[in-house]
Backbone of each chain as ProteinMPNN parsed JSONL, in Angstrom:
{"seq_chain_A": "MGRSEIEIVLEAPTTVGALKSMIKLPNGETLNAVSRTQSIMAAVDQEMVDDLAMVSVASEVAFFPPVTGG", "coords_chain_A": {"N_chain_A": [[57.315, 106.03, 240.257], [54.982, 107.082, 239.596], [54.02, 109.388, 240.742], [54.816, 112.748, 241.576], [54.732, 114.297, 243.845], [53.239, 114.156, 247.077], [51.142, 115.021, 249.88], [51.189, 114.075, 253.207], [49.449, 113.93, 256.189], [50.71, 113.543, 259.3], [49.985, 112.283, 262.528], [51.693, 111.676, 264.483], [55.231, 111.107, 264.935], [56.712, 108.666, 262.741], [57.93, 105.634, 261.152], [60.031, 105.131, 258.235], [59.433, 102.704, 257.03], [56.808, 102.226, 257.973], [55.518, 104.34, 256.801], [55.651, 103.623, 254.153], [53.673, 101.685, 254.008], [51.451, 103.243, 254.159], [51.256, 104.655, 251.85], [49.615, 104.69, 248.829], [49.764, 103.538, 245.503], [48.739, 104.652, 242.166], [47.591, 102.309, 241.089], [46.514, 101.039, 243.275], [48.089, 99.433, 244.862], [50.177, 99.234, 247.789], [53.124, 101.13, 248.612], [54.789, 99.662, 250.112], [54.121, 97.023, 249.403], [54.978, 96.997, 246.762], [57.681, 97.301, 247.166], [58.562, 94.806, 247.821], [59.105, 93.437, 245.531], [60.491, 95.188, 243.923], [63.391, 97.218, 243.962], [63.456, 99.871, 246.159], [64.566, 103.003, 247.066], [65.066, 105.247, 249.865], [64.851, 108.589, 251.138], [65.143, 110.806, 253.867], [64.515, 114.078, 254.592], [66.448, 114.656, 252.672], [68.564, 112.901, 253.135], [69.943, 109.722, 252.628], [68.283, 106.82, 253.777], [67.271, 103.888, 255.756], [64.487, 101.532, 256.202], [63.97, 101.711, 258.913], [64.368, 104.246, 259.755], [63.377, 107.342, 261.314], [60.498, 109.395, 260.751], [59.549, 112.637, 260.975], [56.778, 114.87, 261.771], [57.12, 116.953, 260.066], [58.792, 116.202, 258.015], [60.61, 115.919, 254.889], [60.148, 113.448, 252.665], [61.49, 111.132, 250.397], [60.96, 108.726, 247.864], [62.546, 106.502, 245.677], [63.829, 104.896, 242.652], [66.777, 102.715, 242.303], [69.842, 104.51, 241.781], [71.237, 105.952, 238.754], [73.488, 107.431, 237.692], [76.245, 109.194, 236.04]], "CA_chain_A": [[56.154, 105.51, 240.983], [53.797, 107.702, 239.034], [53.649, 110.641, 241.421], [56.01, 113.512, 241.92], [54.663, 114.831, 245.208], [51.974, 114.083, 247.808], [51.299, 115.479, 251.246], [50.542, 113.178, 254.164], [49.416, 114.541, 257.524], [51.009, 112.558, 260.35], [49.632, 112.764, 263.867], [52.862, 111.451, 265.34], [56.367, 110.608, 264.152], [56.608, 107.26, 262.376], [59.147, 105.182, 260.473], [59.96, 105.07, 256.777], [58.737, 101.462, 256.699], [55.374, 102.4, 258.223], [55.032, 105.29, 255.799], [55.498, 102.863, 252.896], [52.376, 100.985, 254.037], [50.365, 104.237, 254.077], [51.214, 105.282, 250.521], [49.043, 103.846, 247.784], [50.047, 103.963, 244.132], [47.498, 104.752, 241.38], [46.979, 100.978, 240.864], [45.945, 100.533, 244.519], [49.096, 98.736, 245.68], [50.953, 100.122, 248.661], [54.546, 101.201, 248.291], [55.377, 98.546, 250.84], [53.937, 95.814, 248.593], [55.842, 97.118, 245.586], [59.097, 97.191, 247.546], [58.956, 93.393, 247.959], [59.595, 92.928, 244.239], [61.375, 96.161, 243.277], [64.239, 97.943, 244.898], [63.041, 101.262, 246.342], [65.422, 103.687, 248.029], [64.347, 106.312, 250.567], [65.613, 109.671, 251.762], [64.394, 111.686, 254.754], [65.18, 115.375, 254.583], [67.548, 114.592, 251.708], [69.623, 111.972, 253.534], [69.552, 108.332, 252.361], [67.978, 106.102, 255.02], [66.601, 102.603, 255.587], [63.088, 101.517, 256.649], [63.834, 101.958, 260.355], [64.58, 105.674, 260.036], [62.19, 108.052, 261.79], [59.944, 110.478, 259.943], [58.823, 113.554, 261.856], [55.572, 115.372, 261.109], [57.471, 117.975, 259.066], [59.883, 115.716, 257.17], [60.511, 115.723, 253.445], [60.539, 112.06, 252.417], [61.493, 110.806, 248.965], [61.16, 107.314, 247.49], [62.99, 106.49, 244.281], [64.514, 103.663, 242.236], [68.238, 102.813, 242.379], [70.357, 105.628, 240.986], [71.969, 105.554, 237.534], [74.207, 108.585, 237.141], [77.575, 108.995, 235.459]], "C_chain_A": [[54.888, 106.241, 240.57], [53.375, 109.007, 239.677], [54.917, 111.43, 241.685], [55.941, 113.985, 243.362], [53.281, 114.596, 245.826], [52.22, 114.595, 249.227], [50.531, 114.534, 252.159], [50.596, 113.845, 255.535], [49.617, 113.449, 258.564], [50.602, 113.13, 261.694], [50.793, 112.597, 264.822], [54.0, 110.973, 264.455], [56.195, 109.114, 263.863], [57.927, 106.825, 261.728], [58.927, 105.191, 258.963], [59.178, 103.826, 256.349], [57.232, 101.597, 256.869], [54.757, 103.341, 257.186], [54.791, 104.581, 254.462], [54.162, 102.128, 252.845], [51.213, 101.956, 253.889], [50.203, 104.784, 252.668], [50.693, 104.293, 249.496], [49.373, 104.421, 246.411], [48.732, 104.026, 243.363], [46.819, 103.391, 241.139], [46.449, 100.332, 242.152], [46.945, 99.814, 245.42], [49.784, 99.724, 246.621], [52.415, 100.079, 248.229], [55.282, 100.037, 248.957], [55.28, 97.246, 250.038], [54.866, 95.833, 247.387], [57.311, 96.859, 245.959], [59.526, 95.742, 247.801], [59.518, 92.843, 246.651], [60.528, 93.909, 243.525], [62.166, 96.898, 244.337], [63.8, 99.408, 244.95], [63.932, 101.891, 247.411], [64.626, 104.825, 248.671], [65.316, 107.351, 251.103], [64.669, 110.45, 252.666], [65.192, 112.972, 254.89], [66.504, 115.313, 253.824], [68.765, 113.822, 252.194], [69.112, 110.559, 253.262], [69.358, 107.592, 253.681], [67.412, 104.713, 254.702], [65.202, 102.669, 256.218], [62.903, 101.855, 258.127], [63.962, 103.436, 260.713], [63.27, 106.348, 260.433], [61.806, 109.18, 260.828], [59.174, 111.376, 260.896], [57.635, 114.131, 261.075], [55.899, 116.407, 260.035], [58.558, 117.51, 258.1], [59.548, 115.767, 255.688], [61.025, 114.312, 253.175], [60.471, 111.805, 250.918], [61.703, 109.313, 248.794], [61.545, 107.297, 246.018], [63.681, 105.172, 243.952], [66.026, 103.821, 242.393], [68.776, 103.84, 241.38], [71.2, 105.137, 239.808], [72.672, 106.747, 236.898], [75.488, 108.187, 236.438], [77.558, 108.691, 233.978]], "O_chain_A": [[53.828, 106.022, 241.156], [52.454, 109.664, 239.192], [55.966, 110.858, 241.982], [56.967, 114.068, 244.037], [52.264, 114.813, 245.167], [53.352, 114.602, 249.712], [49.364, 114.23, 251.912], [51.658, 114.273, 255.985], [48.795, 112.542, 258.693], [50.835, 114.305, 261.978], [50.878, 113.282, 265.842], [53.766, 110.488, 263.348], [55.598, 108.389, 264.658], [58.915, 107.56, 261.756], [57.796, 105.252, 258.481], [58.365, 103.882, 255.427], [56.464, 101.144, 256.021], [53.619, 103.153, 256.756], [53.849, 104.901, 253.737], [53.582, 101.963, 251.771], [50.107, 101.547, 253.534], [49.147, 105.314, 252.321], [51.246, 103.209, 249.314], [49.275, 105.627, 246.186], [47.716, 103.517, 243.837], [45.597, 103.333, 241.001], [45.982, 99.194, 242.119], [46.681, 99.607, 246.604], [49.952, 100.898, 246.291], [52.873, 99.137, 247.582], [56.26, 99.509, 248.429], [56.23, 96.464, 249.994], [55.465, 94.817, 247.034], [58.074, 96.282, 245.183], [60.714, 95.472, 247.977], [60.309, 91.9, 246.656], [61.271, 93.515, 242.626], [61.689, 97.162, 245.441], [63.773, 100.098, 243.931], [64.038, 101.375, 248.523], [63.645, 105.307, 248.105], [66.449, 107.039, 251.472], [63.53, 110.728, 252.289], [66.369, 112.965, 255.249], [67.526, 115.837, 254.266], [69.878, 114.058, 251.723], [67.982, 110.228, 253.621], [70.172, 107.721, 254.595], [67.114, 104.397, 253.551], [64.782, 103.718, 256.705], [61.812, 102.24, 258.547], [63.693, 103.828, 261.849], [62.196, 105.979, 259.957], [62.651, 109.814, 260.195], [58.241, 110.921, 261.558], [57.506, 113.909, 259.871], [55.058, 116.709, 259.188], [59.182, 118.336, 257.434], [58.39, 115.675, 255.282], [62.193, 114.012, 253.423], [59.518, 112.208, 250.251], [62.519, 108.705, 249.488], [60.94, 107.996, 245.205], [64.072, 104.424, 244.848], [66.512, 104.934, 242.593], [68.236, 104.011, 240.287], [71.794, 104.06, 239.855], [72.478, 107.038, 235.718], [75.781, 107.005, 236.261], [78.614, 108.504, 233.374]]}, "seq_chain_B": "MYRSILIQVEDFSLDAALAELKMQSGLAGGLCFFTGAVRNSNLDEAVGGLYLEHYPGMTERQLDQIVDEAARRWTLHGAMVVHRIGHLKPGDNIVLVAVSASHRGEAFDACEMIMDYLKTNATFWKKESIPDGYRWVEARSSDEAKATAWDA", "coords_chain_B": {"N_chain_B": [[92.277, 122.933, 250.011], [91.201, 123.011, 246.658], [87.867, 122.942, 245.438], [85.206, 122.127, 243.183], [81.896, 121.771, 242.415], [79.462, 121.001, 240.191], [76.201, 120.906, 238.858], [74.603, 120.818, 235.9], [72.82, 121.977, 232.952], [74.143, 122.811, 230.698], [76.839, 122.145, 228.39], [80.287, 121.187, 229.061], [83.718, 122.324, 228.981], [86.67, 120.616, 228.39], [89.19, 121.741, 228.122], [88.86, 124.206, 229.384], [88.274, 123.316, 231.947], [90.642, 122.025, 232.646], [92.43, 124.199, 232.622], [91.328, 125.732, 234.681], [91.527, 124.018, 236.89], [94.301, 123.729, 237.066], [95.054, 126.363, 237.602], [93.75, 126.88, 240.015], [94.588, 124.96, 241.853], [97.252, 125.046, 242.5], [100.713, 123.988, 242.271], [100.344, 121.162, 241.177], [101.526, 117.916, 240.574], [100.308, 115.827, 239.33], [97.536, 115.395, 237.279], [94.369, 114.134, 236.856], [91.877, 113.224, 234.621], [88.524, 112.265, 234.037], [86.08, 111.652, 231.633], [82.73, 111.041, 230.941], [80.66, 109.946, 228.29], [77.627, 110.025, 226.311], [76.439, 106.911, 225.231], [75.66, 105.131, 222.111], [74.216, 102.854, 222.184], [72.597, 100.382, 224.263], [72.282, 97.486, 226.185], [71.944, 95.936, 223.852], [70.255, 97.498, 222.261], [69.481, 100.247, 220.11], [70.235, 103.523, 221.148], [68.757, 106.601, 221.187], [69.007, 108.897, 222.618], [69.367, 110.522, 225.838], [67.653, 111.253, 228.909], [68.308, 113.041, 231.737], [67.812, 113.145, 235.222], [67.896, 114.765, 238.458], [68.079, 115.136, 242.08], [67.448, 117.997, 243.302], [69.586, 119.809, 245.438], [69.919, 117.616, 247.321], [71.512, 115.949, 245.684], [73.747, 117.527, 245.025], [74.851, 117.784, 247.555], [75.513, 115.149, 248.117], [77.516, 114.694, 246.202], [79.41, 116.427, 247.173], [80.008, 115.157, 249.588], [81.159, 112.835, 248.616], [83.482, 113.819, 247.444], [84.645, 114.751, 249.79], [85.234, 112.294, 251.009], [87.15, 111.248, 249.257], [89.131, 113.146, 249.646], [89.776, 112.615, 252.221], [91.043, 110.207, 252.025], [93.205, 110.548, 250.27], [95.909, 112.85, 249.617], [94.949, 115.643, 248.23], [95.135, 118.253, 245.769], [93.171, 119.509, 244.374], [89.718, 119.122, 243.309], [87.284, 118.491, 240.883], [83.902, 118.221, 239.938], [81.634, 117.801, 237.409], [78.37, 117.413, 236.42], [76.017, 116.68, 233.983], [72.545, 117.433, 233.327], [69.206, 116.855, 232.021], [68.244, 116.814, 228.511], [70.196, 114.768, 226.447], [72.346, 113.866, 223.698], [73.62, 111.011, 221.813], [77.118, 110.75, 222.174], [77.37, 113.203, 223.425], [78.871, 114.958, 226.189], [78.567, 113.723, 229.52], [79.513, 113.602, 232.164], [82.128, 114.919, 234.194], [85.037, 114.232, 235.962], [87.651, 115.525, 237.689], [90.856, 115.546, 239.048], [93.487, 116.81, 241.053], [96.758, 116.21, 242.245], [99.818, 115.682, 244.13], [101.248, 113.619, 242.958], [100.915, 111.064, 240.362], [99.678, 108.644, 241.219], [97.911, 109.121, 243.384], [96.168, 110.865, 242.126], [95.047, 109.313, 240.022], [93.782, 107.255, 241.557], [91.997, 108.676, 243.254], [90.347, 109.915, 241.378], [89.147, 107.73, 240.159], [87.816, 106.567, 242.351], [85.99, 108.598, 243.077], [84.417, 108.659, 240.789], [83.379, 106.013, 240.775], [81.894, 106.013, 243.155], [80.115, 108.043, 242.579], [78.513, 106.854, 240.615], [76.895, 105.129, 242.084], [76.116, 106.302, 244.484], [74.914, 108.788, 244.245], [72.119, 110.818, 243.623], [71.031, 110.531, 240.705], [69.166, 109.947, 237.758], [68.598, 108.086, 234.767], [66.881, 108.234, 231.705], [66.33, 106.492, 228.76], [66.012, 106.947, 225.213], [64.652, 104.634, 223.047], [64.122, 102.463, 220.143], [61.393, 101.598, 220.496], [60.243, 103.489, 222.173], [60.693, 104.728, 225.304], [62.86, 104.008, 228.127], [63.521, 103.665, 231.624], [66.777, 103.636, 232.847], [68.257, 100.827, 234.342], [69.885, 100.126, 237.483], [73.219, 98.789, 237.656], [74.621, 95.785, 238.835], [77.323, 95.456, 238.671], [78.362, 98.012, 238.874], [77.741, 98.629, 241.493], [79.335, 96.769, 242.756], [81.889, 97.685, 242.079], [81.964, 100.118, 243.456], [81.662, 99.299, 246.145], [83.976, 97.906, 246.457], [85.918, 99.746, 247.146], [85.516, 100.071, 249.814], [86.527, 97.916, 251.04]], "CA_chain_B": [[92.067, 122.198, 248.765], [90.189, 123.593, 245.78], [86.841, 122.021, 244.933], [84.118, 122.72, 242.419], [80.883, 120.766, 242.119], [78.438, 121.648, 239.378], [75.202, 120.114, 238.136], [74.173, 121.829, 234.931], [72.286, 121.557, 231.66], [75.113, 123.193, 229.681], [78.037, 121.34, 228.158], [81.494, 121.722, 229.697], [84.91, 122.257, 228.143], [87.809, 119.988, 229.07], [90.296, 122.703, 228.138], [88.58, 125.204, 230.417], [88.369, 122.638, 233.247], [92.067, 121.812, 232.907], [93.027, 125.496, 232.962], [90.799, 126.131, 235.992], [92.099, 123.151, 237.931], [95.727, 124.075, 237.206], [95.17, 127.684, 238.212], [93.203, 126.909, 241.375], [95.082, 123.985, 242.808], [98.689, 125.178, 242.727], [101.594, 123.182, 241.426], [100.091, 119.737, 241.32], [102.302, 117.181, 239.579], [99.472, 114.858, 238.613], [96.129, 115.763, 237.084], [93.685, 113.017, 236.209], [90.543, 113.595, 234.139], [87.652, 111.257, 233.429], [84.839, 112.179, 231.052], [81.777, 110.054, 230.447], [79.832, 110.466, 227.194], [76.423, 109.216, 226.031], [76.65, 105.848, 224.247], [74.552, 105.047, 221.149], [73.461, 101.607, 222.363], [72.612, 99.83, 225.615], [71.54, 96.221, 226.232], [71.675, 95.526, 222.46], [69.274, 98.329, 221.557], [69.962, 101.577, 219.734], [69.793, 104.592, 222.047], [68.731, 107.859, 220.44], [69.33, 110.001, 223.512], [69.13, 110.305, 227.269], [67.146, 112.355, 229.726], [68.874, 112.867, 233.088], [67.188, 113.893, 236.325], [68.558, 114.662, 239.762], [67.268, 115.565, 243.233], [68.145, 119.256, 243.596], [69.958, 119.974, 246.841], [70.477, 116.364, 247.845], [72.564, 115.414, 244.807], [74.934, 118.366, 245.206], [75.457, 117.461, 248.86], [76.139, 113.821, 248.01], [78.784, 114.832, 245.466], [80.325, 117.069, 248.111], [80.442, 114.125, 250.547], [82.032, 111.906, 247.887], [84.785, 114.5, 247.358], [85.185, 114.702, 251.173], [85.775, 110.956, 251.25], [88.395, 111.147, 248.475], [90.124, 114.028, 250.277], [90.167, 111.969, 253.47], [91.919, 109.068, 251.707], [94.414, 110.946, 249.551], [96.23, 114.27, 249.708], [94.578, 116.213, 246.933], [95.223, 119.712, 245.613], [91.884, 120.01, 243.891], [88.798, 118.151, 242.716], [86.136, 119.086, 240.186], [82.894, 117.303, 239.405], [80.559, 118.447, 236.644], [77.424, 116.397, 235.931], [74.955, 117.33, 233.214], [71.176, 116.936, 233.431], [68.375, 117.259, 230.891], [68.284, 115.985, 227.298], [71.532, 114.62, 225.858], [72.396, 113.016, 222.497], [74.825, 110.168, 221.78], [78.355, 111.508, 221.967], [77.446, 114.364, 224.327], [79.483, 114.765, 227.509], [77.631, 113.644, 230.658], [80.126, 113.817, 233.47], [83.57, 115.163, 234.278], [85.679, 114.191, 237.278], [89.046, 115.93, 237.51], [91.52, 115.58, 240.347], [94.914, 117.129, 241.016], [97.501, 115.775, 243.437], [101.255, 115.853, 243.907], [101.749, 112.557, 242.087], [99.865, 110.46, 239.56], [98.959, 107.552, 241.881], [96.782, 109.669, 244.146], [95.21, 111.459, 241.183], [94.324, 108.202, 239.376], [92.916, 106.556, 242.513], [90.903, 109.545, 243.718], [89.443, 110.132, 240.247], [88.368, 106.504, 239.971], [86.896, 106.381, 243.478], [84.907, 109.586, 242.968], [83.534, 108.206, 239.697], [82.67, 104.794, 241.199], [80.887, 106.399, 244.157], [79.096, 108.863, 241.906], [77.587, 105.971, 239.901], [75.982, 104.38, 242.966], [75.753, 107.045, 245.7], [74.419, 110.141, 243.977], [70.763, 110.675, 243.078], [70.788, 110.843, 239.292], [68.449, 108.874, 237.05], [68.671, 108.232, 233.312], [65.837, 107.634, 230.885], [66.891, 106.48, 227.412], [65.111, 106.776, 224.068], [64.964, 103.442, 222.252], [63.196, 102.442, 218.999], [59.998, 101.414, 220.931], [59.766, 104.534, 223.083], [61.776, 105.05, 226.225], [62.9, 103.189, 229.346], [64.424, 104.13, 232.671], [67.952, 102.769, 232.931], [68.339, 100.135, 235.634], [71.212, 100.096, 238.108], [73.989, 97.579, 237.349], [75.285, 95.246, 240.028], [78.778, 95.619, 238.52], [78.699, 99.34, 239.393], [77.662, 98.525, 242.954], [80.517, 96.0, 243.188], [83.079, 98.551, 241.963], [81.923, 101.11, 244.534], [81.876, 98.694, 247.467], [85.376, 97.428, 246.526], [86.713, 100.783, 247.826], [85.292, 99.999, 251.268], [87.145, 96.675, 251.572]], "C_chain_B": [[90.949, 122.848, 247.949], [89.133, 122.543, 245.434], [85.756, 122.786, 244.194], [83.156, 121.6, 242.049], [79.729, 121.441, 241.396], [77.499, 120.615, 238.775], [74.537, 121.097, 237.191], [73.639, 121.203, 233.654], [73.364, 121.752, 230.576], [76.241, 122.176, 229.558], [79.208, 121.959, 228.941], [82.672, 121.538, 228.745], [86.054, 121.648, 228.944], [88.98, 120.953, 229.168], [90.098, 123.718, 229.264], [88.719, 124.58, 231.804], [89.836, 122.422, 233.622], [92.738, 123.114, 233.343], [92.605, 125.931, 234.369], [91.456, 125.32, 237.109], [93.575, 123.481, 238.156], [95.892, 125.4, 237.942], [94.8, 127.637, 239.695], [93.939, 126.011, 242.348], [96.599, 123.989, 242.95], [99.476, 124.219, 241.863], [101.412, 121.699, 241.705], [100.853, 119.005, 240.223], [101.466, 116.217, 238.763], [98.047, 115.348, 238.507], [95.462, 114.637, 236.309], [92.255, 113.44, 235.871], [89.792, 112.365, 233.663], [86.433, 111.977, 232.863], [83.991, 111.023, 230.565], [80.924, 110.707, 229.37], [78.663, 109.516, 226.951], [76.748, 108.178, 224.957], [75.456, 105.777, 223.286], [73.836, 103.703, 221.198], [73.583, 101.167, 223.814], [71.77, 98.562, 225.591], [71.058, 95.812, 224.835], [70.567, 96.32, 221.77], [69.88, 99.693, 221.252], [69.388, 102.612, 220.701], [69.904, 105.917, 221.292], [69.09, 109.056, 221.288], [68.996, 109.64, 224.94], [68.449, 111.517, 227.864], [67.613, 112.092, 231.153], [68.185, 113.762, 234.095], [68.043, 113.802, 237.566], [67.608, 115.152, 240.849], [67.933, 116.845, 243.743], [68.403, 119.413, 245.095], [70.63, 118.723, 247.363], [71.658, 115.902, 246.991], [73.86, 116.214, 244.962], [75.643, 118.004, 246.507], [76.129, 116.083, 248.825], [77.47, 113.905, 247.274], [79.845, 115.455, 246.363], [80.881, 116.045, 249.112], [81.39, 113.122, 249.884], [83.43, 112.521, 247.75], [85.438, 114.542, 248.743], [85.88, 113.372, 251.42], [87.087, 110.769, 250.487], [89.505, 111.965, 249.149], [90.609, 113.458, 251.609], [91.197, 110.861, 253.186], [93.238, 109.471, 251.071], [94.656, 112.438, 249.752], [96.009, 114.888, 248.332], [94.789, 117.723, 246.926], [93.868, 120.267, 245.187], [91.03, 118.897, 243.336], [87.641, 118.909, 242.082], [85.193, 117.971, 239.758], [81.878, 118.152, 238.65], [79.658, 117.33, 236.136], [76.303, 117.115, 235.205], [73.611, 116.661, 233.478], [70.404, 117.406, 232.196], [68.56, 116.331, 229.706], [69.684, 115.973, 226.705], [71.46, 113.651, 224.675], [73.625, 112.101, 222.577], [76.061, 111.008, 221.445], [78.491, 112.71, 222.881], [78.176, 113.993, 225.615], [78.391, 114.648, 228.566], [78.309, 114.114, 231.924], [81.616, 114.079, 233.312], [83.992, 115.021, 235.728], [87.143, 114.505, 237.036], [89.683, 116.121, 238.875], [92.973, 115.983, 240.153], [95.546, 116.747, 242.338], [98.985, 115.944, 243.143], [101.778, 114.849, 242.892], [100.595, 111.813, 241.424], [99.038, 109.407, 240.303], [97.727, 108.044, 242.62], [95.704, 110.211, 243.201], [94.381, 110.367, 240.484], [93.311, 107.582, 240.346], [91.724, 107.414, 242.926], [89.882, 109.752, 242.603], [88.544, 108.905, 240.066], [87.358, 106.296, 241.106], [85.716, 107.354, 243.397], [83.907, 109.129, 241.903], [82.726, 106.97, 240.119], [81.585, 105.116, 242.227], [79.747, 107.18, 243.508], [78.056, 107.968, 241.204], [76.536, 105.354, 240.822], [75.449, 105.201, 244.141], [75.293, 108.473, 245.442], [73.098, 110.008, 243.216], [70.634, 111.31, 241.695], [70.045, 109.658, 238.697], [68.467, 109.177, 235.563], [67.486, 107.536, 232.654], [66.37, 107.636, 229.457], [65.818, 106.275, 226.356], [65.581, 105.573, 223.275], [63.922, 103.356, 221.133], [61.716, 102.334, 219.408], [59.439, 102.545, 221.779], [60.887, 104.956, 224.008], [61.76, 104.064, 227.378], [63.849, 103.847, 230.335], [65.566, 103.121, 232.76], [67.991, 102.128, 234.314], [69.765, 100.121, 236.153], [71.889, 98.768, 237.776], [74.675, 97.087, 238.61], [76.803, 95.393, 239.916], [79.223, 96.994, 239.021], [78.72, 99.327, 240.925], [78.918, 97.814, 243.48], [81.774, 96.857, 243.13], [83.121, 99.56, 243.113], [82.238, 100.477, 245.884], [83.307, 98.161, 247.6], [86.271, 98.457, 247.226], [86.566, 100.721, 249.327], [86.018, 98.817, 251.894], [88.44, 96.978, 252.315]], "O_chain_B": [[89.891, 123.188, 248.48], [89.467, 121.389, 245.167], [85.431, 123.925, 244.526], [83.552, 120.604, 241.443], [79.095, 122.349, 241.934], [77.932, 119.588, 238.252], [73.97, 122.098, 237.629], [73.957, 120.062, 233.318], [73.473, 120.946, 229.652], [76.551, 121.447, 230.5], [79.129, 123.092, 229.414], [82.633, 120.714, 227.831], [86.369, 122.108, 230.042], [89.684, 120.982, 230.177], [91.031, 124.045, 229.997], [89.218, 125.22, 232.73], [90.223, 122.612, 234.775], [93.509, 123.138, 234.302], [93.418, 126.433, 235.145], [91.879, 125.863, 238.13], [94.044, 123.51, 239.293], [96.765, 125.54, 238.799], [95.449, 128.271, 240.527], [93.923, 126.267, 243.552], [97.171, 123.031, 243.47], [98.981, 123.706, 240.859], [102.226, 121.071, 242.381], [100.83, 119.425, 239.066], [101.842, 115.83, 237.656], [97.417, 115.68, 239.511], [95.929, 114.238, 235.242], [91.523, 113.946, 236.722], [90.354, 111.519, 232.967], [85.828, 112.812, 233.536], [84.473, 110.134, 229.863], [80.513, 111.859, 229.501], [78.707, 108.349, 227.339], [77.271, 108.521, 223.897], [74.377, 106.287, 223.589], [72.963, 103.427, 220.375], [74.535, 101.523, 224.508], [70.669, 98.557, 225.041], [69.912, 95.397, 224.66], [70.0, 95.849, 220.784], [70.68, 100.223, 222.023], [68.202, 102.578, 221.029], [70.976, 106.303, 220.826], [69.437, 110.114, 220.762], [68.418, 108.589, 225.216], [68.628, 112.646, 227.408], [67.338, 111.03, 231.711], [67.995, 114.958, 233.873], [68.83, 112.867, 237.716], [66.473, 115.535, 240.568], [68.877, 116.781, 244.531], [67.516, 119.169, 245.912], [71.78, 118.764, 247.798], [72.693, 115.507, 247.529], [74.945, 115.635, 245.023], [76.871, 117.927, 246.559], [77.183, 115.882, 249.429], [78.443, 113.264, 247.672], [81.014, 115.073, 246.326], [82.067, 116.064, 249.441], [82.314, 112.62, 250.524], [84.437, 111.833, 247.92], [86.654, 114.385, 248.856], [86.98, 113.328, 251.972], [88.033, 110.19, 251.02], [90.658, 111.538, 249.214], [91.707, 113.772, 252.068], [92.095, 110.611, 253.99], [94.266, 108.831, 251.293], [93.725, 113.197, 250.023], [96.787, 114.677, 247.402], [94.639, 118.386, 247.952], [93.475, 121.361, 245.593], [91.541, 117.85, 242.938], [87.092, 119.843, 242.667], [85.622, 116.92, 239.281], [81.33, 119.11, 239.196], [80.135, 116.398, 235.489], [75.705, 118.048, 235.741], [73.547, 115.477, 233.808], [70.882, 118.241, 231.429], [68.985, 115.188, 229.87], [70.288, 117.023, 226.485], [70.63, 112.742, 224.65], [74.563, 112.384, 223.324], [76.037, 111.855, 220.553], [79.601, 113.196, 223.1], [78.106, 112.853, 226.073], [77.403, 115.38, 228.523], [77.76, 114.924, 232.671], [82.273, 113.538, 232.422], [83.386, 115.615, 236.62], [87.805, 113.819, 236.257], [89.119, 116.778, 239.75], [93.619, 115.55, 239.199], [94.961, 116.931, 243.405], [99.362, 116.309, 242.029], [102.636, 115.17, 242.071], [99.447, 111.91, 241.859], [97.838, 109.28, 240.059], [96.644, 107.47, 242.505], [94.506, 110.044, 243.434], [93.161, 110.487, 240.371], [92.14, 107.405, 240.009], [90.586, 106.944, 242.946], [88.678, 109.764, 242.861], [87.339, 109.03, 239.848], [86.213, 105.909, 240.874], [84.571, 106.962, 243.625], [82.695, 109.208, 242.104], [81.527, 106.891, 239.85], [80.488, 104.559, 242.174], [78.577, 107.0, 243.844], [76.866, 108.283, 241.199], [75.414, 105.086, 240.393], [74.435, 104.835, 244.735], [75.291, 109.288, 246.365], [72.972, 109.201, 242.294], [70.197, 112.451, 241.542], [70.267, 108.511, 239.085], [68.369, 110.329, 235.138], [67.136, 106.407, 232.996], [66.822, 108.677, 228.978], [64.85, 105.541, 226.559], [66.744, 105.487, 222.879], [62.938, 104.095, 221.159], [60.862, 102.916, 218.74], [58.244, 102.545, 222.073], [61.908, 105.479, 223.563], [60.77, 103.364, 227.589], [64.83, 104.488, 229.959], [65.344, 101.91, 232.75], [67.784, 102.796, 235.327], [70.726, 100.107, 235.384], [71.221, 97.744, 237.631], [75.244, 97.876, 239.365], [77.498, 95.448, 240.931], [80.333, 97.134, 239.535], [79.59, 99.925, 241.559], [79.486, 98.199, 244.502], [82.626, 96.777, 244.014], [84.184, 99.824, 243.676], [82.99, 101.042, 246.678], [83.801, 97.983, 248.713], [87.274, 98.085, 247.835], [87.402, 101.262, 250.051], [86.118, 98.716, 253.116], [89.088, 96.063, 252.823]]}, "name": "protein", "num_of_chains": 2, "seq": "MGRSEIEIVLEAPTTVGALKSMIKLPNGETLNAVSRTQSIMAAVDQEMVDDLAMVSVASEVAFFPPVTGGMYRSILIQVEDFSLDAALAELKMQSGLAGGLCFFTGAVRNSNLDEAVGGLYLEHYPGMTERQLDQIVDEAARRWTLHGAMVVHRIGHLKPGDNIVLVAVSASHRGEAFDACEMIMDYLKTNATFWKKESIPDGYRWVEARSSDEAKATAWDA"}
């Protein structure tokens, strides 16, 4: 997604889905818009989650493409 | 049950892994090994090499959970997973899954399940060098289907 790390200050806990609408990529699109055409996985504090998962003000959240190990 | 989970840049030795698994897991009657190596082509294009990334901390824990799941389904003496990261050339080893059990059936099944889960449930990503530059490898639906078949 073009970025390795950003810091977002949350005033209150939110959801992964809501966070996707707050994150803008270098081309101006939100992560939420991109996720309509590309599969984007999410982890909160290093656990895989879906868009409904809660994000606390101190969470580590990661967004990444489908995995391709092995 | 013995377990060893390693994510490393260095190559691994099958002989050393076999000796370690035999020594650590007692008198297991069946030992099953799978090794994946870098291919020299993908999607009809020549591949000059791979670059592998992971998510430090999370990936190790996912591999641990995958071994937990195998140990829940079968009676295992030992399980080893070694996954390499960084720059690899065609022919290089990428991954080793080795399982020991009393009999071959459990060893074969557990080894295959660990490998199928690892392909879809562990945060590794591959970037391959092709004649035009490079591309990130996309997930295959056939891998997803193999992994979910274990849940049926």
